[in-house]
Backbone as a ProteinNet text record, in pm:
[ID]
protein_1_A
[PRIMARY]
MKKESGFTLVEMLIVLLVITILIILIVPNLSGRSEDVHTKGCKALVEVVQAQVDLYHLENGKYPNDLSALVKDKYIKKDQTTCQNKKSLKYSSVSGTVSEPSS
[TERTIARY]
16422.9	16514.6	16654.9	16745.8	16886.1	16947.1	17012	17075.2	17219.3	17253.4	17388.4	17474.1	17592.5	17681.5	17792.3	17838.3	17942.9	17957.6	18048.8	18072	17982.5	17934.4	17857.1	17953.2	17902.3	17984.3	18038.6	17958.9	18001.9	18116.1	18106.5	18213.2	18343.8	18332.3	18451.7	18516	18434.4	18487.6	18555.8	18502.5	18564.5	18700.9	18709.5	18836.9	18938.8	18898.8	18989.8	19034.2	18945.8	18979.9	19086	19069.1	19166	19302.3	19302.7	19428.9	19496.5	19420.8	19476.1	19538.2	19470.9	19524.4	19655.1	19660.2	19784.1	19898	19870.2	19973.9	20022.1	19930.3	19967.5	20057.6	20035.1	20116.4	20251.3	20259.5	20381.2	20480.4	20435.5	20525.2	20618.8	20574.4	20670.1	20780.4	20750.5	20851.4	20957.5	20923	21018.1	21111.5	21065.8	21146.2	21272.4	21271.7	21389.1	21490.2	21460.3	21547.4	21657.1	21651	21748.9	21890.9	21907.8	22041.7	22092.5	22005	22043.8	22088.6	22015.7	22049.1	22187.1	22214.5	22344.8	22457.6	22434.5	22536.9	22565.8	22461.1	22480.4	22541.4	22504.2	22562.4	22711	22750.7	22892.2	22970.7	22911.7	22977.9	22996.1	22895.1	22904.3	23012.3	23020.2	23122.8	23262.6	23279.6	23409	23447.6	23351.8	23381.5	23420.9	23352.6	23385.3	23525	23554.7	23686.7	23795.5	23767.6	23865.5	23896.8	23794.3	23815.6	23903.8	23885.9	23967.9	24111.4	24128.7	24264.2	24334.3	24262.6	24320.7	24356.3	24270.3	24299.1	24422.5	24432.8	24550.1	24676.3	24666.9	24781.9	24821	24722	24751.4	24817.2	24769.2	24821.5	24954.3	24979.2	25099.3	25202.3	25167.6	25262.4	25281.4	25202.6	25211.6	25076.2	25055.9	24932.7	24947.5	24837.4	24847	24881.2	24945.7	24982.3	24859.5	24758.4	24632.6	24520.7	24398.7	24284.8	24284.2	24350.6	24355.9	24432.8	24525.1	24595.8	24498.7	24399.8	24297.8	24210.8	24183.7	24104	24183.6	24310	24395.5	24409.7	24424.1	24440.6	24307.4	24196.7	24061.3	24014.6	24057.1	24003.7	23870.8	23859.8	23736.2	23710.9	23587.9	23554	23580.4	23593.2	23623.5	23520.4	23392.3	23287.2	23283.5	23365.6	23370	23471.1	23523	23616.1	23548.1	23420.8	23346.8	23211.8	23166.7	23034.9	22927.3	22801.7	22689.5	22693.7	22757.6	22766.2	22881.9	22938.8	23046.6	23178.8	23194.3	23321.5	23403.6	23532.9	23620.7	23648.1	23662.1	23697.9	23839.4	23864.2	23999	24073.6	24202.5	24283.3	24422.2	24469.7	24605.3	24687.7	24788.3	24871.8	24966.2	24989.2	25078.3	25011.4	24888.3	24815.9	24722.9	24695.2	24604.6	24459.7	24423.2	24284.7	24207.2	24082.6	23991	23890.5	23856.1	23757.4	23665.2	23556.9	23457.6	23513.2	23465.8	23508	23447.6	23515.7	23461.4	23347.1	23248.2	23129.2	23154.1
18603.6	18686.7	18629.4	18722.4	18683.9	18690.9	18581.7	18580.6	18628.2	18733.7	18786.7	18715.4	18672.8	18606	18702.8	18687.2	18773.6	18750.3	18822.8	18808.2	18903.5	18855	18942.5	19015.7	19115.6	19193.4	19105.6	19013.3	18923.6	18833.9	18782.4	18697.3	18775.8	18897.9	18980.7	19011.1	19037.8	19064.3	18941.5	18824	18700	18679.8	18704.2	18689.7	18789.5	18913.5	19013.5	18975.9	18918.2	18874.4	18764	18667.6	18557.7	18612.5	18702.6	18760.9	18838.6	18913.8	18989.6	18898.8	18790.3	18694.6	18633.9	18598.7	18542.9	18644.1	18769.4	18872.8	18891.6	18890.6	18905.9	18791.4	18672.6	18557.5	18554.1	18601.2	18587.9	18702	18825.6	18941.4	18937.7	18906.8	18902.7	18798.1	18689.9	18587.3	18634.3	18723.7	18773.4	18879.2	18954.9	19064.8	19018.2	18902	18850.9	18784.7	18774.1	18704.4	18791.3	18921.8	19008.8	18979.6	18948.7	18915.4	18786.5	18688.3	18563.7	18588.5	18675.7	18707.1	18772	18867.1	18933.5	18836	18747.2	18648.8	18554.3	18503	18411.3	18482.5	18609	18686.5	18708.4	18732.6	18753.6	18623.5	18512.3	18382.2	18352.9	18385	18363.8	18453.8	18578.5	18669.9	18618.1	18564.2	18507	18393.9	18309.2	18197.9	18246.9	18351.2	18406.4	18467.1	18547.2	18611.8	18506.5	18402.8	18295.3	18226.9	18204.9	18143.7	18233.3	18364	18456.4	18462	18449.6	18442	18317	18205.6	18081.1	18093.1	18159	18179.7	18268.7	18373.1	18460.9	18379.6	18293	18208.8	18115.4	18056.8	17967.3	18041	18161.7	18236.1	18306	18343.1	18421.7	18347.8	18231.3	18153.4	18202.6	18300.3	18351.8	18410.4	18424.5	18487.6	18638.7	18710.7	18856.8	18908.7	19024.6	19083.3	19124.4	19172.5	19210.3	19205.7	19230.4	19221.3	19334.1	19444.1	19554	19512.1	19416.8	19365.4	19292.6	19224.5	19158.4	19260	19370.7	19476.9	19540	19568	19633.1	19545.8	19415.2	19323.6	19272.1	19331.9	19303.7	19159.5	19099.3	18968.9	18985.7	19095.6	19128.4	19278.5	19319.2	19461.7	19519.9	19650	19718.5	19687.5	19681.4	19656.6	19512	19425	19286.2	19263.5	19368.7	19354.2	19379	19418.1	19442.1	19371.9	19329.1	19266.5	19374.4	19331.4	19424.4	19512.2	19464.5	19543.5	19644.4	19663.2	19760.6	19726.3	19603	19560.2	19487.6	19513.5	19455.5	19308.6	19232.6	19091.6	19080.2	18973.5	18946.8	18864.3	18892.3	18819.3	18794.8	18672.2	18637.9	18609.8	18692.7	18673.1	18554.7	18510.7	18396.2	18266.6	18247	18123	18142.3	18266.8	18295.3	18266.8	18282.2	18253.3	18383.1	18379.8	18491.1	18445.9	18534.4	18499.6	18618.5	18588.1	18690.3	18788.7	18912.6	19008	18970	19004.1	18973.4	19068.3	19018.5	19098.1	19208.9
7330.1	7401.7	7394.5	7387.4	7378.2	7517.5	7559.3	7691.1	7675.9	7748.8	7743.8	7847.4	7802.7	7897	7937.8	8056.8	8108.5	8257.9	8317.4	8460.1	8538.7	8648.9	8737.3	8829.5	8895.6	8988.2	9100.2	9150	9257.5	9210.2	9090	9036.1	9020	8973.9	8959.2	9094.9	9195.7	9329.3	9387.4	9362.6	9410.6	9344.4	9213.6	9142.8	9198.1	9218.1	9275.1	9415.6	9494	9628.3	9624.3	9535.1	9522.2	9478.3	9381.6	9334.9	9447	9522.9	9635.1	9739.7	9771.6	9869.7	9819.4	9692	9635.8	9642.9	9612.4	9619.3	9762.5	9857	9998.3	10044.2	9992.3	10031.7	9961.8	9838.5	9758.5	9781.3	9787.4	9794.3	9915.1	10035.5	10148.1	10129.7	10060.6	10037	9938.6	9848.7	9750.2	9806.9	9903.5	9955.2	10026.9	10087.4	10157.2	10065.6	9940	9845.3	9785.4	9803.7	9738.1	9786.6	9913.8	9965.9	9902.8	9885.8	9819.9	9676.6	9607.3	9468.8	9461.5	9550.8	9549.5	9582.6	9677.9	9714.6	9598.6	9536.6	9423.8	9304.5	9285	9175.9	9196.2	9318.8	9349.5	9329.4	9370.5	9350.5	9201.5	9122.3	8977.8	8916.9	8964.5	8915.5	8949.2	9069.1	9109.3	9013.5	8978.2	8887.1	8748.2	8699.1	8566.9	8567.9	8669.1	8676.3	8696.6	8775.1	8794.9	8662.2	8580.3	8448.6	8361.9	8371	8293.3	8345.6	8477	8534.3	8481.6	8480	8428.9	8280.4	8202.9	8061	8043.9	8122.4	8119.2	8148.4	8248.8	8285.7	8170.8	8106	7993.5	7877.3	7849.5	7735.5	7762.7	7889	7920.3	8004.8	8056.1	8134.5	8276.7	8319.2	8456.4	8493.6	8623.9	8670.5	8663.3	8641	8640.4	8779.7	8785.2	8914.7	8994.3	8924.1	8988.5	8883.7	8929.1	8837.5	8735.3	8764.7	8667.2	8541.6	8554.5	8436.6	8344	8402.8	8320.9	8248.6	8316.6	8254.4	8140.3	8167.3	8067.5	7942.4	7961.8	7848.6	7793.2	7840.6	7791.4	7813.4	7924.9	7964	8036.8	8111.7	8182.2	8168.1	8202.3	8202.3	8340.4	8346.2	8472.8	8580.4	8540.6	8640.1	8688.6	8632.9	8676.7	8788.6	8845.8	8957.2	9091.2	9089	9212.5	9208.4	9325	9337	9345.9	9354.3	9359.9	9484.9	9591.9	9714.6	9709.1	9592.2	9565.8	9633.3	9679.5	9738.2	9630.9	9629.8	9528.4	9556.5	9448.5	9461.3	9516.8	9590.9	9642.3	9537.9	9524.1	9427.1	9484.1	9468.6	9510.4	9385.2	9360.2	9241.2	9255.7	9379.2	9401.8	9355.9	9400	9364.1	9246.3	9209	9098.4	9131.2	9258.1	9297.6	9325.2	9281	9302.7	9408	9501.1	9603.4	9629.1	9698.7	9730.3	9832.7	9827.3	9930.4	10063.9	10170.1	10303	10333.4	10406.5	10434.7	10531.4
[MASK]
+++++++++++++++++++++++++++++++++++++++++++++++++++++++++++++++++++++++++++++++++++++++++++++++++++++++

């Protein structure tokens, strides 16, 4: 007689139970992270735009009047002037600093 190997129904149910428990434990922890992702994404965008402001200053000898000048001169794209929460980045033409929008 040939012995067939494979999983029994009980073994399959145990594996499904373990996977279900892992999903129940992991999914709630991921749902609270979206705000962190948006905050870190906005900070990264500020750093990228700040680098482009500095490059503009090096090439032109002055800071741009506003971020639209960077868009016009193709230093950044239009969508790089706002964070994921649709708020525009703050920019000071006097000091040439870019900062996050206020919440």
